[in-house]
PyMOL commands that place a pseudoatom at each C-alpha (Angstrom):
pseudoatom trace, name=CA, resn=UNK, resi=1, chain=A, elem=C, hetatm=0, pos=[82.161, -16.286, 5.687]
pseudoatom trace, name=CA, resn=UNK, resi=2, chain=A, elem=C, hetatm=0, pos=[79.055, -18.213, 6.065]
pseudoatom trace, name=CA, resn=UNK, resi=3, chain=A, elem=C, hetatm=0, pos=[77.945, -15.807, 8.842]
pseudoatom trace, name=CA, resn=UNK, resi=4, chain=A, elem=C, hetatm=0, pos=[77.267, -12.840, 6.490]
pseudoatom trace, name=CA, resn=UNK, resi=5, chain=A, elem=C, hetatm=0, pos=[74.186, -14.236, 4.725]
pseudoatom trace, name=CA, resn=UNK, resi=6, chain=A, elem=C, hetatm=0, pos=[72.350, -14.909, 8.040]
pseudoatom trace, name=CA, resn=UNK, resi=7, chain=A, elem=C, hetatm=0, pos=[71.914, -11.260, 9.058]
pseudoatom trace, name=CA, resn=UNK, resi=8, chain=A, elem=C, hetatm=0, pos=[70.286, -10.639, 5.738]
pseudoatom trace, name=CA, resn=UNK, resi=9, chain=A, elem=C, hetatm=0, pos=[67.912, -13.518, 6.342]
pseudoatom trace, name=CA, resn=UNK, resi=10, chain=A, elem=C, hetatm=0, pos=[67.099, -12.222, 9.796]
pseudoatom trace, name=CA, resn=UNK, resi=11, chain=A, elem=C, hetatm=0, pos=[66.498, -8.768, 8.389]
pseudoatom trace, name=CA, resn=UNK, resi=12, chain=A, elem=C, hetatm=0, pos=[64.249, -10.233, 5.696]
pseudoatom trace, name=CA, resn=UNK, resi=13, chain=A, elem=C, hetatm=0, pos=[62.359, -12.337, 8.251]
pseudoatom trace, name=CA, resn=UNK, resi=14, chain=A, elem=C, hetatm=0, pos=[61.910, -9.267, 10.449]
pseudoatom trace, name=CA, resn=UNK, resi=15, chain=A, elem=C, hetatm=0, pos=[60.562, -7.299, 7.481]
pseudoatom trace, name=CA, resn=UNK, resi=16, chain=A, elem=C, hetatm=0, pos=[58.205, -10.144, 6.617]
pseudoatom trace, name=CA, resn=UNK, resi=17, chain=A, elem=C, hetatm=0, pos=[57.009, -10.359, 10.219]
pseudoatom trace, name=CA, resn=UNK, resi=18, chain=A, elem=C, hetatm=0, pos=[56.410, -6.608, 10.314]
pseudoatom trace, name=CA, resn=UNK, resi=19, chain=A, elem=C, hetatm=0, pos=[54.495, -6.788, 7.031]
pseudoatom trace, name=CA, resn=UNK, resi=20, chain=A, elem=C, hetatm=0, pos=[52.387, -9.673, 8.342]
pseudoatom trace, name=CA, resn=UNK, resi=21, chain=A, elem=C, hetatm=0, pos=[51.647, -7.848, 11.597]
pseudoatom trace, name=CA, resn=UNK, resi=22, chain=A, elem=C, hetatm=0, pos=[50.663, -4.718, 9.649]
pseudoatom trace, name=CA, resn=UNK, resi=23, chain=A, elem=C, hetatm=0, pos=[48.450, -6.797, 7.345]
pseudoatom trace, name=CA, resn=UNK, resi=24, chain=A, elem=C, hetatm=0, pos=[46.824, -8.528, 10.323]
pseudoatom trace, name=CA, resn=UNK, resi=25, chain=A, elem=C, hetatm=0, pos=[46.150, -5.158, 11.944]
pseudoatom trace, name=CA, resn=UNK, resi=26, chain=A, elem=C, hetatm=0, pos=[44.591, -3.857, 8.708]
pseudoatom trace, name=CA, resn=UNK, resi=27, chain=A, elem=C, hetatm=0, pos=[42.472, -7.018, 8.462]
pseudoatom trace, name=CA, resn=UNK, resi=28, chain=A, elem=C, hetatm=0, pos=[41.444, -6.626, 12.109]
pseudoatom trace, name=CA, resn=UNK, resi=29, chain=A, elem=C, hetatm=0, pos=[40.440, -2.967, 11.539]
pseudoatom trace, name=CA, resn=UNK, resi=30, chain=A, elem=C, hetatm=0, pos=[38.552, -3.902, 8.347]
pseudoatom trace, name=CA, resn=UNK, resi=31, chain=A, elem=C, hetatm=0, pos=[36.804, -6.798, 10.130]
pseudoatom trace, name=CA, resn=UNK, resi=32, chain=A, elem=C, hetatm=0, pos=[35.723, -4.478, 12.984]
pseudoatom trace, name=CA, resn=UNK, resi=33, chain=A, elem=C, hetatm=0, pos=[34.431, -1.921, 10.480]
pseudoatom trace, name=CA, resn=UNK, resi=34, chain=A, elem=C, hetatm=0, pos=[32.558, -4.648, 8.592]
pseudoatom trace, name=CA, resn=UNK, resi=35, chain=A, elem=C, hetatm=0, pos=[31.152, -6.000, 11.866]
pseudoatom trace, name=CA, resn=UNK, resi=36, chain=A, elem=C, hetatm=0, pos=[29.992, -2.523, 12.915]
pseudoatom trace, name=CA, resn=UNK, resi=37, chain=A, elem=C, hetatm=0, pos=[28.458, -1.923, 9.484]
pseudoatom trace, name=CA, resn=UNK, resi=38, chain=A, elem=C, hetatm=0, pos=[26.712, -5.323, 9.624]
pseudoatom trace, name=CA, resn=UNK, resi=39, chain=A, elem=C, hetatm=0, pos=[25.387, -4.530, 13.106]
pseudoatom trace, name=CA, resn=UNK, resi=40, chain=A, elem=C, hetatm=0, pos=[24.068, -1.153, 11.939]
pseudoatom trace, name=CA, resn=UNK, resi=41, chain=A, elem=C, hetatm=0, pos=[22.416, -2.725, 8.888]
pseudoatom trace, name=CA, resn=UNK, resi=42, chain=A, elem=C, hetatm=0, pos=[20.897, -5.485, 11.031]
pseudoatom trace, name=CA, resn=UNK, resi=43, chain=A, elem=C, hetatm=0, pos=[19.463, -2.885, 13.410]
pseudoatom trace, name=CA, resn=UNK, resi=44, chain=A, elem=C, hetatm=0, pos=[18.070, -0.911, 10.453]
pseudoatom trace, name=CA, resn=UNK, resi=45, chain=A, elem=C, hetatm=0, pos=[16.555, -4.052, 8.928]
pseudoatom trace, name=CA, resn=UNK, resi=46, chain=A, elem=C, hetatm=0, pos=[14.982, -5.119, 12.237]
pseudoatom trace, name=CA, resn=UNK, resi=47, chain=A, elem=C, hetatm=0, pos=[13.490, -1.662, 12.663]
pseudoatom trace, name=CA, resn=UNK, resi=48, chain=A, elem=C, hetatm=0, pos=[12.132, -1.731, 9.088]
pseudoatom trace, name=CA, resn=UNK, resi=49, chain=A, elem=C, hetatm=0, pos=[10.712, -5.231, 9.626]
pseudoatom trace, name=CA, resn=UNK, resi=50, chain=A, elem=C, hetatm=0, pos=[8.982, -4.074, 12.808]
pseudoatom trace, name=CA, resn=UNK, resi=51, chain=A, elem=C, hetatm=0, pos=[7.489, -1.079, 11.032]
pseudoatom trace, name=CA, resn=UNK, resi=52, chain=A, elem=C, hetatm=0, pos=[6.367, -3.299, 8.132]
pseudoatom trace, name=CA, resn=UNK, resi=53, chain=A, elem=C, hetatm=0, pos=[4.717, -5.744, 10.544]
pseudoatom trace, name=CA, resn=UNK, resi=54, chain=A, elem=C, hetatm=0, pos=[2.963, -2.865, 12.280]
pseudoatom trace, name=CA, resn=UNK, resi=55, chain=A, elem=C, hetatm=0, pos=[1.740, -1.477, 8.947]
pseudoatom trace, name=CA, resn=UNK, resi=56, chain=A, elem=C, hetatm=0, pos=[0.579, -4.934, 7.847]
pseudoatom trace, name=CA, resn=UNK, resi=57, chain=A, elem=C, hetatm=0, pos=[-1.388, -5.393, 11.080]
pseudoatom trace, name=CA, resn=UNK, resi=58, chain=A, elem=C, hetatm=0, pos=[-2.955, -1.948, 10.705]
pseudoatom trace, name=CA, resn=UNK, resi=59, chain=A, elem=C, hetatm=0, pos=[-3.878, -2.691, 7.075]
pseudoatom trace, name=CA, resn=UNK, resi=60, chain=A, elem=C, hetatm=0, pos=[-5.443, -6.003, 8.095]
pseudoatom trace, name=CA, resn=UNK, resi=61, chain=A, elem=C, hetatm=0, pos=[-7.497, -4.327, 10.829]
pseudoatom trace, name=CA, resn=UNK, resi=62, chain=A, elem=C, hetatm=0, pos=[-8.670, -1.661, 8.376]
pseudoatom trace, name=CA, resn=UNK, resi=63, chain=A, elem=C, hetatm=0, pos=[-9.541, -4.388, 5.881]
pseudoatom trace, name=CA, resn=UNK, resi=64, chain=A, elem=C, hetatm=0, pos=[-11.747, -6.170, 8.417]
pseudoatom trace, name=CA, resn=UNK, resi=65, chain=A, elem=C, hetatm=0, pos=[-13.477, -2.903, 9.327]
pseudoatom trace, name=CA, resn=UNK, resi=66, chain=A, elem=C, hetatm=0, pos=[-13.986, -2.049, 5.637]
pseudoatom trace, name=CA, resn=UNK, resi=67, chain=A, elem=C, hetatm=0, pos=[-15.343, -5.539, 4.961]
pseudoatom trace, name=CA, resn=UNK, resi=68, chain=A, elem=C, hetatm=0, pos=[-17.813, -5.209, 7.820]
pseudoatom trace, name=CA, resn=UNK, resi=69, chain=A, elem=C, hetatm=0, pos=[-18.863, -1.708, 6.730]
pseudoatom trace, name=CA, resn=UNK, resi=70, chain=A, elem=C, hetatm=0, pos=[-19.362, -2.896, 3.138]
pseudoatom trace, name=CA, resn=UNK, resi=71, chain=A, elem=C, hetatm=0, pos=[-21.387, -5.850, 4.364]
pseudoatom trace, name=CA, resn=UNK, resi=72, chain=A, elem=C, hetatm=0, pos=[-23.594, -3.639, 6.526]
pseudoatom trace, name=CA, resn=UNK, resi=73, chain=A, elem=C, hetatm=0, pos=[-24.279, -1.362, 3.545]
pseudoatom trace, name=CA, resn=UNK, resi=74, chain=A, elem=C, hetatm=0, pos=[-25.136, -4.395, 1.394]
pseudoatom trace, name=CA, resn=UNK, resi=75, chain=A, elem=C, hetatm=0, pos=[-27.208, -5.898, 4.202]
pseudoatom trace, name=CA, resn=UNK, resi=76, chain=A, elem=C, hetatm=0, pos=[-29.340, -2.767, 4.279]
pseudoatom trace, name=CA, resn=UNK, resi=77, chain=A, elem=C, hetatm=0, pos=[-30.207, -3.255, 0.609]
pseudoatom trace, name=CA, resn=UNK, resi=78, chain=A, elem=C, hetatm=0, pos=[-30.765, -6.976, 1.104]
pseudoatom trace, name=CA, resn=UNK, resi=79, chain=A, elem=C, hetatm=0, pos=[-33.132, -6.373, 4.017]
pseudoatom trace, name=CA, resn=UNK, resi=80, chain=A, elem=C, hetatm=0, pos=[-35.029, -3.829, 1.931]
pseudoatom trace, name=CA, resn=UNK, resi=81, chain=A, elem=C, hetatm=0, pos=[-35.313, -6.464, -0.813]
pseudoatom trace, name=CA, resn=UNK, resi=82, chain=A, elem=C, hetatm=0, pos=[-36.601, -8.988, 1.733]
pseudoatom trace, name=CA, resn=UNK, resi=83, chain=A, elem=C, hetatm=0, pos=[-39.147, -6.466, 2.965]
pseudoatom trace, name=CA, resn=UNK, resi=84, chain=A, elem=C, hetatm=0, pos=[-40.267, -5.874, -0.616]
pseudoatom trace, name=CA, resn=UNK, resi=85, chain=A, elem=C, hetatm=0, pos=[-40.581, -9.622, -1.149]
pseudoatom trace, name=CA, resn=UNK, resi=86, chain=A, elem=C, hetatm=0, pos=[-42.756, -9.782, 1.968]
pseudoatom trace, name=CA, resn=UNK, resi=87, chain=A, elem=C, hetatm=0, pos=[-45.177, -7.424, 0.216]
pseudoatom trace, name=CA, resn=UNK, resi=88, chain=A, elem=C, hetatm=0, pos=[-45.205, -9.744, -2.809]
pseudoatom trace, name=CA, resn=UNK, resi=89, chain=A, elem=C, hetatm=0, pos=[-45.682, -12.812, -0.610]
pseudoatom trace, name=CA, resn=UNK, resi=90, chain=A, elem=C, hetatm=0, pos=[-48.567, -11.141, 1.207]
pseudoatom trace, name=CA, resn=UNK, resi=91, chain=A, elem=C, hetatm=0, pos=[-50.240, -10.307, -2.101]
pseudoatom trace, name=CA, resn=UNK, resi=92, chain=A, elem=C, hetatm=0, pos=[-49.646, -13.847, -3.419]
pseudoatom trace, name=CA, resn=UNK, resi=93, chain=A, elem=C, hetatm=0, pos=[-51.331, -15.358, -0.357]
pseudoatom trace, name=CA, resn=UNK, resi=94, chain=A, elem=C, hetatm=0, pos=[-54.569, -13.788, -1.606]
pseudoatom trace, name=CA, resn=UNK, resi=95, chain=A, elem=C, hetatm=0, pos=[-55.486, -12.645, 1.859]
pseudoatom trace, name=CA, resn=UNK, resi=96, chain=A, elem=C, hetatm=0, pos=[-56.917, -9.207, 2.518]
pseudoatom trace, name=CA, resn=UNK, resi=97, chain=A, elem=C, hetatm=0, pos=[-54.365, -6.748, 3.828]
pseudoatom trace, name=CA, resn=UNK, resi=98, chain=A, elem=C, hetatm=0, pos=[-55.823, -4.278, 6.308]
pseudoatom trace, name=CA, resn=UNK, resi=99, chain=A, elem=C, hetatm=0, pos=[-55.737, -0.648, 5.231]
pseudoatom trace, name=CA, resn=UNK, resi=100, chain=A, elem=C, hetatm=0, pos=[-53.738, 0.195, 8.361]
pseudoatom trace, name=CA, resn=UNK, resi=101, chain=A, elem=C, hetatm=0, pos=[-50.904, -2.028, 7.129]
pseudoatom trace, name=CA, resn=UNK, resi=102, chain=A, elem=C, hetatm=0, pos=[-50.828, -0.199, 3.801]
pseudoatom trace, name=CA, resn=UNK, resi=103, chain=A, elem=C, hetatm=0, pos=[-50.859, 3.208, 5.532]
pseudoatom trace, name=CA, resn=UNK, resi=104, chain=A, elem=C, hetatm=0, pos=[-47.940, 2.217, 7.770]
pseudoatom trace, name=CA, resn=UNK, resi=105, chain=A, elem=C, hetatm=0, pos=[-46.060, 0.881, 4.748]
pseudoatom trace, name=CA, resn=UNK, resi=106, chain=A, elem=C, hetatm=0, pos=[-46.585, 4.093, 2.779]
pseudoatom trace, name=CA, resn=UNK, resi=107, chain=A, elem=C, hetatm=0, pos=[-45.549, 6.092, 5.838]
pseudoatom trace, name=CA, resn=UNK, resi=108, chain=A, elem=C, hetatm=0, pos=[-42.127, 4.431, 5.597]
pseudoatom trace, name=CA, resn=UNK, resi=109, chain=A, elem=C, hetatm=0, pos=[-42.493, 1.437, 7.897]
pseudoatom trace, name=CA, resn=UNK, resi=110, chain=A, elem=C, hetatm=0, pos=[-40.947, -1.080, 5.479]
pseudoatom trace, name=CA, resn=UNK, resi=111, chain=A, elem=C, hetatm=0, pos=[-41.023, -4.060, 7.834]
pseudoatom trace, name=CA, resn=UNK, resi=112, chain=A, elem=C, hetatm=0, pos=[-44.766, -3.863, 8.430]
pseudoatom trace, name=CA, resn=UNK, resi=113, chain=A, elem=C, hetatm=0, pos=[-45.580, -6.590, 5.906]
pseudoatom trace, name=CA, resn=UNK, resi=114, chain=A, elem=C, hetatm=0, pos=[-43.123, -8.984, 7.503]
pseudoatom trace, name=CA, resn=UNK, resi=115, chain=A, elem=C, hetatm=0, pos=[-44.705, -8.370, 10.896]
pseudoatom trace, name=CA, resn=UNK, resi=116, chain=A, elem=C, hetatm=0, pos=[-48.174, -8.767, 9.331]
pseudoatom trace, name=CA, resn=UNK, resi=117, chain=A, elem=C, hetatm=0, pos=[-47.142, -12.119, 7.859]
pseudoatom trace, name=CA, resn=UNK, resi=118, chain=A, elem=C, hetatm=0, pos=[-45.691, -13.191, 11.192]
pseudoatom trace, name=CA, resn=UNK, resi=119, chain=A, elem=C, hetatm=0, pos=[-48.928, -12.314, 12.993]
pseudoatom trace, name=CA, resn=UNK, resi=120, chain=A, elem=C, hetatm=0, pos=[-50.953, -14.082, 10.314]
pseudoatom trace, name=CA, resn=UNK, resi=121, chain=A, elem=C, hetatm=0, pos=[-48.754, -17.148, 10.745]
pseudoatom trace, name=CA, resn=UNK, resi=122, chain=A, elem=C, hetatm=0, pos=[-49.570, -17.182, 14.429]
pseudoatom trace, name=CA, resn=UNK, resi=123, chain=A, elem=C, hetatm=0, pos=[-53.239, -17.407, 13.480]
pseudoatom trace, name=CA, resn=UNK, resi=124, chain=A, elem=C, hetatm=0, pos=[-52.769, -19.998, 10.709]
pseudoatom trace, name=CA, resn=UNK, resi=125, chain=A, elem=C, hetatm=0, pos=[-50.978, -23.288, 10.409]
pseudoatom trace, name=CA, resn=UNK, resi=126, chain=A, elem=C, hetatm=0, pos=[-47.952, -23.547, 8.167]
pseudoatom trace, name=CA, resn=UNK, resi=127, chain=A, elem=C, hetatm=0, pos=[-50.109, -25.883, 6.070]
pseudoatom trace, name=CA, resn=UNK, resi=128, chain=A, elem=C, hetatm=0, pos=[-51.609, -22.791, 4.389]
pseudoatom trace, name=CA, resn=UNK, resi=129, chain=A, elem=C, hetatm=0, pos=[-48.176, -21.618, 3.314]
pseudoatom trace, name=CA, resn=UNK, resi=130, chain=A, elem=C, hetatm=0, pos=[-47.193, -25.128, 2.237]
pseudoatom trace, name=CA, resn=UNK, resi=131, chain=A, elem=C, hetatm=0, pos=[-50.360, -25.498, 0.152]
pseudoatom trace, name=CA, resn=UNK, resi=132, chain=A, elem=C, hetatm=0, pos=[-49.919, -22.064, -1.400]
pseudoatom trace, name=CA, resn=UNK, resi=133, chain=A, elem=C, hetatm=0, pos=[-46.276, -22.931, -2.136]
pseudoatom trace, name=CA, resn=UNK, resi=134, chain=A, elem=C, hetatm=0, pos=[-47.309, -26.146, -3.877]
pseudoatom trace, name=CA, resn=UNK, resi=135, chain=A, elem=C, hetatm=0, pos=[-50.284, -24.700, -5.775]
pseudoatom trace, name=CA, resn=UNK, resi=136, chain=A, elem=C, hetatm=0, pos=[-49.293, -21.146, -6.688]
pseudoatom trace, name=CA, resn=UNK, resi=137, chain=A, elem=C, hetatm=0, pos=[-46.293, -20.588, -8.973]
pseudoatom trace, name=CA, resn=UNK, resi=138, chain=A, elem=C, hetatm=0, pos=[-46.131, -16.866, -8.211]
pseudoatom trace, name=CA, resn=UNK, resi=139, chain=A, elem=C, hetatm=0, pos=[-46.136, -17.476, -4.471]
pseudoatom trace, name=CA, resn=UNK, resi=140, chain=A, elem=C, hetatm=0, pos=[-43.504, -20.210, -4.852]
pseudoatom trace, name=CA, resn=UNK, resi=141, chain=A, elem=C, hetatm=0, pos=[-41.233, -17.856, -6.854]
pseudoatom trace, name=CA, resn=UNK, resi=142, chain=A, elem=C, hetatm=0, pos=[-41.555, -15.094, -4.253]
pseudoatom trace, name=CA, resn=UNK, resi=143, chain=A, elem=C, hetatm=0, pos=[-41.025, -17.521, -1.369]
pseudoatom trace, name=CA, resn=UNK, resi=144, chain=A, elem=C, hetatm=0, pos=[-37.947, -19.076, -3.036]
pseudoatom trace, name=CA, resn=UNK, resi=145, chain=A, elem=C, hetatm=0, pos=[-36.479, -15.642, -3.761]
pseudoatom trace, name=CA, resn=UNK, resi=146, chain=A, elem=C, hetatm=0, pos=[-37.030, -14.681, -0.138]
pseudoatom trace, name=CA, resn=UNK, resi=147, chain=A, elem=C, hetatm=0, pos=[-35.393, -17.873, 1.144]
pseudoatom trace, name=CA, resn=UNK, resi=148, chain=A, elem=C, hetatm=0, pos=[-32.453, -17.562, -1.253]
pseudoatom trace, name=CA, resn=UNK, resi=149, chain=A, elem=C, hetatm=0, pos=[-31.955, -13.871, -0.472]
pseudoatom trace, name=CA, resn=UNK, resi=150, chain=A, elem=C, hetatm=0, pos=[-32.019, -14.475, 3.274]
pseudoatom trace, name=CA, resn=UNK, resi=151, chain=A, elem=C, hetatm=0, pos=[-29.577, -17.393, 3.018]
pseudoatom trace, name=CA, resn=UNK, resi=152, chain=A, elem=C, hetatm=0, pos=[-27.272, -15.182, 0.952]
pseudoatom trace, name=CA, resn=UNK, resi=153, chain=A, elem=C, hetatm=0, pos=[-27.512, -12.523, 3.654]
pseudoatom trace, name=CA, resn=UNK, resi=154, chain=A, elem=C, hetatm=0, pos=[-26.559, -15.102, 6.296]
pseudoatom trace, name=CA, resn=UNK, resi=155, chain=A, elem=C, hetatm=0, pos=[-23.638, -16.416, 4.239]
pseudoatom trace, name=CA, resn=UNK, resi=156, chain=A, elem=C, hetatm=0, pos=[-22.240, -12.908, 3.809]
pseudoatom trace, name=CA, resn=UNK, resi=157, chain=A, elem=C, hetatm=0, pos=[-22.737, -12.173, 7.498]
pseudoatom trace, name=CA, resn=UNK, resi=158, chain=A, elem=C, hetatm=0, pos=[-20.780, -15.280, 8.450]
pseudoatom trace, name=CA, resn=UNK, resi=159, chain=A, elem=C, hetatm=0, pos=[-18.006, -14.420, 6.003]
pseudoatom trace, name=CA, resn=UNK, resi=160, chain=A, elem=C, hetatm=0, pos=[-17.255, -11.117, 7.733]
pseudoatom trace, name=CA, resn=UNK, resi=161, chain=A, elem=C, hetatm=0, pos=[-18.307, -12.029, 11.285]
pseudoatom trace, name=CA, resn=UNK, resi=162, chain=A, elem=C, hetatm=0, pos=[-16.809, -15.319, 12.386]
pseudoatom trace, name=CA, resn=UNK, resi=163, chain=A, elem=C, hetatm=0, pos=[-18.468, -15.058, 15.797]
pseudoatom trace, name=CA, resn=UNK, resi=164, chain=A, elem=C, hetatm=0, pos=[-21.818, -15.070, 13.940]
pseudoatom trace, name=CA, resn=UNK, resi=165, chain=A, elem=C, hetatm=0, pos=[-23.264, -12.193, 15.947]
pseudoatom trace, name=CA, resn=UNK, resi=166, chain=A, elem=C, hetatm=0, pos=[-24.696, -10.651, 12.776]
pseudoatom trace, name=CA, resn=UNK, resi=167, chain=A, elem=C, hetatm=0, pos=[-26.157, -13.959, 11.602]
pseudoatom trace, name=CA, resn=UNK, resi=168, chain=A, elem=C, hetatm=0, pos=[-27.847, -14.520, 14.934]
pseudoatom trace, name=CA, resn=UNK, resi=169, chain=A, elem=C, hetatm=0, pos=[-29.200, -10.980, 14.862]
pseudoatom trace, name=CA, resn=UNK, resi=170, chain=A, elem=C, hetatm=0, pos=[-30.686, -11.495, 11.402]
pseudoatom trace, name=CA, resn=UNK, resi=171, chain=A, elem=C, hetatm=0, pos=[-32.245, -14.855, 12.321]
pseudoatom trace, name=CA, resn=UNK, resi=172, chain=A, elem=C, hetatm=0, pos=[-33.914, -13.419, 15.414]
pseudoatom trace, name=CA, resn=UNK, resi=173, chain=A, elem=C, hetatm=0, pos=[-35.137, -10.290, 13.602]
pseudoatom trace, name=CA, resn=UNK, resi=174, chain=A, elem=C, hetatm=0, pos=[-38.488, -10.217, 11.820]
pseudoatom trace, name=CA, resn=UNK, resi=175, chain=A, elem=C, hetatm=0, pos=[-36.841, -10.999, 8.458]
pseudoatom trace, name=CA, resn=UNK, resi=176, chain=A, elem=C, hetatm=0, pos=[-35.322, -14.117, 10.028]
pseudoatom trace, name=CA, resn=UNK, resi=177, chain=A, elem=C, hetatm=0, pos=[-38.532, -15.168, 11.699]
pseudoatom trace, name=CA, resn=UNK, resi=178, chain=A, elem=C, hetatm=0, pos=[-40.350, -15.012, 8.358]
pseudoatom trace, name=CA, resn=UNK, resi=179, chain=A, elem=C, hetatm=0, pos=[-37.510, -16.993, 6.804]
pseudoatom trace, name=CA, resn=UNK, resi=180, chain=A, elem=C, hetatm=0, pos=[-37.906, -19.675, 9.489]
pseudoatom trace, name=CA, resn=UNK, resi=181, chain=A, elem=C, hetatm=0, pos=[-41.680, -19.874, 8.912]
pseudoatom trace, name=CA, resn=UNK, resi=182, chain=A, elem=C, hetatm=0, pos=[-41.321, -20.127, 5.130]
pseudoatom trace, name=CA, resn=UNK, resi=183, chain=A, elem=C, hetatm=0, pos=[-38.408, -22.548, 5.265]
pseudoatom trace, name=CA, resn=UNK, resi=184, chain=A, elem=C, hetatm=0, pos=[-40.175, -24.759, 7.779]
pseudoatom trace, name=CA, resn=UNK, resi=185, chain=A, elem=C, hetatm=0, pos=[-43.447, -24.734, 5.832]
pseudoatom trace, name=CA, resn=UNK, resi=186, chain=A, elem=C, hetatm=0, pos=[-41.795, -25.727, 2.547]
pseudoatom trace, name=CA, resn=UNK, resi=187, chain=A, elem=C, hetatm=0, pos=[-39.450, -28.284, 4.120]
pseudoatom trace, name=CA, resn=UNK, resi=188, chain=A, elem=C, hetatm=0, pos=[-36.269, -26.344, 3.508]
pseudoatom trace, name=CA, resn=UNK, resi=189, chain=A, elem=C, hetatm=0, pos=[-35.076, -26.488, 7.121]
pseudoatom trace, name=CA, resn=UNK, resi=190, chain=A, elem=C, hetatm=0, pos=[-33.107, -29.499, 8.206]
pseudoatom trace, name=CA, resn=UNK, resi=191, chain=A, elem=C, hetatm=0, pos=[-34.193, -30.630, 11.672]
for i in range(1, 191): cmd.bond("trace and resi %d" % i, "trace and resi %d" % (i + 1))
show_as sticks, trace
zoom trace
């Protein structure tokens, strides 16, 4: 009689094994589906990250271009202010300005006073400018405004042009040459 309970146990074990195999197959199918879904989501995320990086790079490039364009617009106004200060400096030097210079200025040649000052500097020693700077408050104010304005122009140029092409261009232009003469004459340049 002890043999009757064993077939029941074997039948129960077989049912349990079948249930475990079915559960394992369901888990395997679910794991494959999850793996496929994870792979699809990873691909989607990588694609989105690539697009975001591309957009970020494009935005950065546009930002640099906008910064340079804004600087160039501001530089135009700053150069016009420097040219206007050159007129004031010329007047403060109490030297006669030829009528031809005034005609060219009124005809729209805004840099004519800077060039006139540069030519006058070639004929005179910087001692004249230094003496005028020390003795004449009006001249000193105009000269300091010119120096400060030009240095501000250079600082802004360097901020948007790390190769300093713009800064070099400004220094070698007439506005820069006048800056160098004034700065040297008043001891503002460091040798």
